[in-house]
Short mmCIF file of the C-alpha atoms (twelve columns), coordinates in Angstrom:
data_MODEL
# 
_entry.id   MODEL 
# 
loop_
_atom_site.group_PDB 
_atom_site.id 
_atom_site.type_symbol 
_atom_site.label_atom_id 
_atom_site.label_alt_id 
_atom_site.label_comp_id 
_atom_site.label_asym_id 
_atom_site.label_seq_id 
_atom_site.Cartn_x 
_atom_site.Cartn_y 
_atom_site.Cartn_z 
_atom_site.pdbx_PDB_model_num 
ATOM 1   C CA . UNK A 1   0.999   37.688  18.210  1 
ATOM 2   C CA . UNK A 2   0.653   34.744  15.879  1 
ATOM 3   C CA . UNK A 3   3.375   32.820  14.252  1 
ATOM 4   C CA . UNK A 4   3.025   30.974  11.023  1 
ATOM 5   C CA . UNK A 5   4.876   27.726  10.691  1 
ATOM 6   C CA . UNK A 6   5.989   26.866  7.232   1 
ATOM 7   C CA . UNK A 7   7.601   23.627  6.325   1 
ATOM 8   C CA . UNK A 8   10.597  23.448  4.108   1 
ATOM 9   C CA . UNK A 9   10.050  21.544  0.874   1 
ATOM 10  C CA . UNK A 10  11.556  18.085  1.042   1 
ATOM 11  C CA . UNK A 11  14.770  17.405  -0.804  1 
ATOM 12  C CA . UNK A 12  14.746  15.431  -4.007  1 
ATOM 13  C CA . UNK A 13  16.271  11.968  -3.899  1 
ATOM 14  C CA . UNK A 14  18.624  10.381  -6.395  1 
ATOM 15  C CA . UNK A 15  17.139  7.742   -8.679  1 
ATOM 16  C CA . UNK A 16  19.276  5.133   -6.938  1 
ATOM 17  C CA . UNK A 17  17.857  6.139   -3.543  1 
ATOM 18  C CA . UNK A 18  14.279  5.997   -4.871  1 
ATOM 19  C CA . UNK A 19  14.927  2.482   -6.211  1 
ATOM 20  C CA . UNK A 20  16.469  1.430   -2.897  1 
ATOM 21  C CA . UNK A 21  13.423  2.801   -1.099  1 
ATOM 22  C CA . UNK A 22  11.171  0.931   -3.510  1 
ATOM 23  C CA . UNK A 23  12.989  -2.309  -2.737  1 
ATOM 24  C CA . UNK A 24  12.687  -1.725  1.000   1 
ATOM 25  C CA . UNK A 25  8.985   -0.887  0.633   1 
ATOM 26  C CA . UNK A 26  8.345   -4.006  -1.460  1 
ATOM 27  C CA . UNK A 27  10.218  -6.420  0.807   1 
ATOM 28  C CA . UNK A 28  8.822   -4.880  3.985   1 
ATOM 29  C CA . UNK A 29  5.267   -4.881  2.648   1 
ATOM 30  C CA . UNK A 30  5.455   -8.467  1.394   1 
ATOM 31  C CA . UNK A 31  6.719   -9.692  4.766   1 
ATOM 32  C CA . UNK A 32  4.143   -7.680  6.709   1 
ATOM 33  C CA . UNK A 33  1.286   -8.683  4.404   1 
ATOM 34  C CA . UNK A 34  2.232   -12.358 4.650   1 
ATOM 35  C CA . UNK A 35  1.992   -12.036 8.425   1 
ATOM 36  C CA . UNK A 36  -1.430  -10.396 8.012   1 
ATOM 37  C CA . UNK A 37  -2.375  -13.154 5.546   1 
ATOM 38  C CA . UNK A 38  -1.508  -16.007 7.937   1 
ATOM 39  C CA . UNK A 39  -3.107  -14.411 10.990  1 
ATOM 40  C CA . UNK A 40  -6.077  -13.238 8.921   1 
ATOM 41  C CA . UNK A 41  -6.726  -16.702 7.502   1 
ATOM 42  C CA . UNK A 42  -6.737  -18.181 10.978  1 
ATOM 43  C CA . UNK A 43  -9.109  -15.565 12.356  1 
ATOM 44  C CA . UNK A 44  -11.357 -14.862 9.348   1 
ATOM 45  C CA . UNK A 45  -11.698 -18.438 8.106   1 
ATOM 46  C CA . UNK A 46  -12.519 -17.350 4.545   1 
ATOM 47  C CA . UNK A 47  -14.639 -19.606 2.335   1 
ATOM 48  C CA . UNK A 48  -12.462 -22.089 0.429   1 
ATOM 49  C CA . UNK A 49  -13.454 -20.569 -2.930  1 
ATOM 50  C CA . UNK A 50  -12.396 -17.019 -1.960  1 
ATOM 51  C CA . UNK A 51  -9.380  -16.725 -4.271  1 
ATOM 52  C CA . UNK A 52  -7.506  -13.760 -2.713  1 
ATOM 53  C CA . UNK A 53  -6.954  -15.731 0.497   1 
ATOM 54  C CA . UNK A 54  -6.833  -19.249 -0.981  1 
ATOM 55  C CA . UNK A 55  -3.020  -19.168 -1.002  1 
ATOM 56  C CA . UNK A 56  -0.299  -16.617 -0.212  1 
ATOM 57  C CA . UNK A 57  0.544   -16.208 -3.917  1 
ATOM 58  C CA . UNK A 58  -2.010  -13.431 -4.649  1 
ATOM 59  C CA . UNK A 59  -0.795  -11.540 -1.581  1 
ATOM 60  C CA . UNK A 60  2.801   -11.686 -2.797  1 
ATOM 61  C CA . UNK A 61  2.033   -10.934 -6.461  1 
ATOM 62  C CA . UNK A 62  -0.292  -7.995  -5.842  1 
ATOM 63  C CA . UNK A 63  1.894   -6.500  -3.117  1 
ATOM 64  C CA . UNK A 64  4.966   -6.615  -5.375  1 
ATOM 65  C CA . UNK A 65  3.028   -5.304  -8.398  1 
ATOM 66  C CA . UNK A 66  1.402   -2.353  -6.672  1 
ATOM 67  C CA . UNK A 67  4.475   -1.384  -4.652  1 
ATOM 68  C CA . UNK A 68  6.513   -1.448  -7.891  1 
ATOM 69  C CA . UNK A 69  3.918   0.903   -9.401  1 
ATOM 70  C CA . UNK A 70  4.109   3.050   -6.251  1 
ATOM 71  C CA . UNK A 71  7.886   3.228   -6.646  1 
ATOM 72  C CA . UNK A 72  7.470   4.449   -10.218 1 
ATOM 73  C CA . UNK A 73  4.921   7.031   -9.097  1 
ATOM 74  C CA . UNK A 74  7.248   8.242   -6.346  1 
ATOM 75  C CA . UNK A 75  10.131  8.462   -8.839  1 
ATOM 76  C CA . UNK A 76  7.982   10.621  -11.116 1 
ATOM 77  C CA . UNK A 77  6.789   12.812  -8.232  1 
ATOM 78  C CA . UNK A 78  10.375  13.088  -6.976  1 
ATOM 79  C CA . UNK A 79  11.485  14.352  -10.393 1 
ATOM 80  C CA . UNK A 80  8.620   16.808  -10.948 1 
ATOM 81  C CA . UNK A 81  7.235   18.127  -7.653  1 
ATOM 82  C CA . UNK A 82  8.720   21.027  -5.703  1 
ATOM 83  C CA . UNK A 83  7.878   19.197  -2.455  1 
ATOM 84  C CA . UNK A 84  7.947   15.463  -3.264  1 
ATOM 85  C CA . UNK A 85  7.056   14.240  0.236   1 
ATOM 86  C CA . UNK A 86  3.968   16.436  0.452   1 
ATOM 87  C CA . UNK A 87  2.809   15.468  -3.039  1 
ATOM 88  C CA . UNK A 88  3.514   11.765  -2.366  1 
ATOM 89  C CA . UNK A 89  1.486   11.924  0.839   1 
ATOM 90  C CA . UNK A 90  -1.508  13.288  -1.054  1 
ATOM 91  C CA . UNK A 91  -1.221  10.875  -3.991  1 
ATOM 92  C CA . UNK A 92  -0.625  7.796   -1.817  1 
ATOM 93  C CA . UNK A 93  -3.517  8.673   0.493   1 
ATOM 94  C CA . UNK A 94  -5.906  9.046   -2.437  1 
ATOM 95  C CA . UNK A 95  -4.590  5.767   -3.882  1 
ATOM 96  C CA . UNK A 96  -5.259  4.008   -0.571  1 
ATOM 97  C CA . UNK A 97  -8.859  5.208   -0.518  1 
ATOM 98  C CA . UNK A 98  -9.365  4.171   -4.149  1 
ATOM 99  C CA . UNK A 99  -7.777  0.768   -3.482  1 
ATOM 100 C CA . UNK A 100 -10.389 0.019   -0.836  1 
ATOM 101 C CA . UNK A 101 -13.324 0.509   -3.232  1 
ATOM 102 C CA . UNK A 102 -13.127 -2.998  -4.781  1 
ATOM 103 C CA . UNK A 103 -13.101 -4.490  -1.286  1 
ATOM 104 C CA . UNK A 104 -16.265 -2.609  -0.364  1 
ATOM 105 C CA . UNK A 105 -17.837 -3.704  -3.658  1 
ATOM 106 C CA . UNK A 106 -17.076 -7.322  -2.746  1 
ATOM 107 C CA . UNK A 107 -19.325 -6.895  0.266   1 
ATOM 108 C CA . UNK A 108 -22.074 -4.970  -1.521  1 
ATOM 109 C CA . UNK A 109 -22.285 -7.097  -4.664  1 
ATOM 110 C CA . UNK A 110 -19.855 -10.044 -4.892  1 
ATOM 111 C CA . UNK A 111 -21.013 -10.797 -8.451  1 
ATOM 112 C CA . UNK A 112 -19.267 -7.616  -9.678  1 
ATOM 113 C CA . UNK A 113 -15.866 -9.133  -8.910  1 
ATOM 114 C CA . UNK A 114 -16.113 -12.910 -9.399  1 
ATOM 115 C CA . UNK A 115 -13.290 -14.144 -7.171  1 
ATOM 116 C CA . UNK A 116 -15.237 -16.460 -4.913  1 
ATOM 117 C CA . UNK A 117 -17.537 -16.019 -1.974  1 
ATOM 118 C CA . UNK A 118 -16.325 -13.297 0.371   1 
ATOM 119 C CA . UNK A 119 -17.253 -12.978 4.003   1 
ATOM 120 C CA . UNK A 120 -16.860 -9.753  5.980   1 
ATOM 121 C CA . UNK A 121 -13.823 -10.892 8.007   1 
ATOM 122 C CA . UNK A 122 -11.997 -12.038 4.852   1 
ATOM 123 C CA . UNK A 123 -12.599 -8.700  3.140   1 
ATOM 124 C CA . UNK A 124 -11.391 -6.899  6.263   1 
ATOM 125 C CA . UNK A 125 -8.158  -8.916  6.030   1 
ATOM 126 C CA . UNK A 126 -7.676  -7.612  2.477   1 
ATOM 127 C CA . UNK A 127 -8.339  -4.058  3.660   1 
ATOM 128 C CA . UNK A 128 -5.809  -4.419  6.470   1 
ATOM 129 C CA . UNK A 129 -3.227  -5.532  3.885   1 
ATOM 130 C CA . UNK A 130 -3.836  -2.328  1.916   1 
ATOM 131 C CA . UNK A 131 -3.385  -0.189  5.019   1 
ATOM 132 C CA . UNK A 132 -0.240  -2.084  6.070   1 
ATOM 133 C CA . UNK A 133 1.403   -1.653  2.652   1 
ATOM 134 C CA . UNK A 134 0.381   2.027   2.629   1 
ATOM 135 C CA . UNK A 135 1.898   2.584   6.066   1 
ATOM 136 C CA . UNK A 136 5.164   0.923   5.130   1 
ATOM 137 C CA . UNK A 137 5.396   2.776   1.806   1 
ATOM 138 C CA . UNK A 138 4.658   6.081   3.533   1 
ATOM 139 C CA . UNK A 139 7.372   5.528   6.121   1 
ATOM 140 C CA . UNK A 140 9.928   4.312   3.585   1 
ATOM 141 C CA . UNK A 141 9.414   7.097   1.029   1 
ATOM 142 C CA . UNK A 142 8.906   9.973   3.473   1 
ATOM 143 C CA . UNK A 143 11.300  9.069   6.311   1 
ATOM 144 C CA . UNK A 144 13.711  6.217   5.599   1 
ATOM 145 C CA . UNK A 145 14.705  7.357   2.100   1 
ATOM 146 C CA . UNK A 146 15.525  10.866  3.331   1 
ATOM 147 C CA . UNK A 147 17.884  9.731   6.100   1 
ATOM 148 C CA . UNK A 148 21.548  10.092  5.337   1 
# 
């Protein structure tokens, strides 16, 4: 005999709860990515002209910008999808993969994205930042936000 497990669709969140989750995701991701930035700079020793790791400002700005966009996307998914967590998981995972493409292009042809001279360890630091922010956003929107 076989049994089929079906998951219950996730509950929709209030707009206020989505915004709270967005704030938690942004703050958590900025803190985590700054830790990655400082450790990554020490280990990767990026060239001085490599702008993404020249100062912590790009890390903060881009983390806040893209997590704010992610919050808006989750709010839209939350309002429209029958199972927001499942849909968010798919959309966020695709977004993570797409977000890594420019990093790979930096290694293949740095002239395509003129932001300084990348080295492999420096680009790996950027990729780790993407994965860290993804992991935090996934946890916040799929677990933390749904706790009562």
